N, C-alpha and C positions, 0 to 999 in steps of 0.2 A: 291464640288459644290460651286461656290463663286456667290454670288448676288449682284447688287449693290442697293437693297435694305436696306435701312439703319435698318428699324423695324427688318427685318428678322438678319441682323448681330448683333443687339443689342440682339435678343432673343437667337441666337446661342452662342455669348459670356456669358450670362447670365447662359446658362445651361451647358456652360462647366466650369465657375466658380463654380456652386452649383456641379457638379459631384466632382471637385477637394476638393471643401469644405466638401462633404459628405465622400470622402475617408479619409480626415484629422481626421474628426468626428470618423470615423470607426477604425481607429488606435489609436486613444486616448483611444475608449471604448476598444480595444482590450488590451491595455498595462493595464489598471485601472484593467480590469478582471482578468488579469493573476495575476497582484501584489496582488490583494484580496484575490485568490486563494491559492497562494503561502504562504501568512499570516495563512489562514485557516489552510491547512495542517502543516503549521509549529507549530498551536496553537494545534492540535488535537494531535500530540506527536506521529506520527507513526513511527514504525520502519523499518530501510532501509534492504532492500531485504538481503544482506549480513549477516547481524546480524539475521535475521529470519532464514536463511539456518543453520547459525552455531549453535543455540539454538535447532533446530530440530534435527541436528544431534547428540548435546550431549543427547539429550533426547533420542533416538532412540538407542543412545550406552548405556544409564542409564537402560532403558528398557530391554536390552539385557542380561544386567551383572544382573539384578535383578532376570530374568526368569532362570539365569545360577544357583545363588546362591541358588534361591530355589529348584531347583532340586537337586543341592547338598545337602541339609539339609532334604530333603525328604528322600533322599538315606541313609545320615547318621543316621536320625531315624530309617529308615528300618533295617540297621546294627544293632543298640542298640536294636532293638526289639520292639520299640516304635509304638504302634498302633495309638497314640494320636500327631496331631501337637505339637509342644512347643508354639504355641499362644493358644490351647484351654487347657492346665493342668492347674489345680488350681494352685493360690499361696497360698505358705504355709506361 
């Protein structure tokens, strides 16, 4: 809708300019916040997901190996007739 009233035309132009300025400010704030958050995350020294998964897999494998070796030690102690685990035997 177009009007011949210069006051209304001036108000319409003002609000259009204000909306554009508000959009520019929003874009700048978004950019600034994104940069600050990226810096914060970098300073916190987070571990990437891939590294976390790799270490998790290594820990799981080590735990399984430890359980397997513990069972083997128990079996060997049973074969030798030992009733005490090796870690509980007194040191001579």
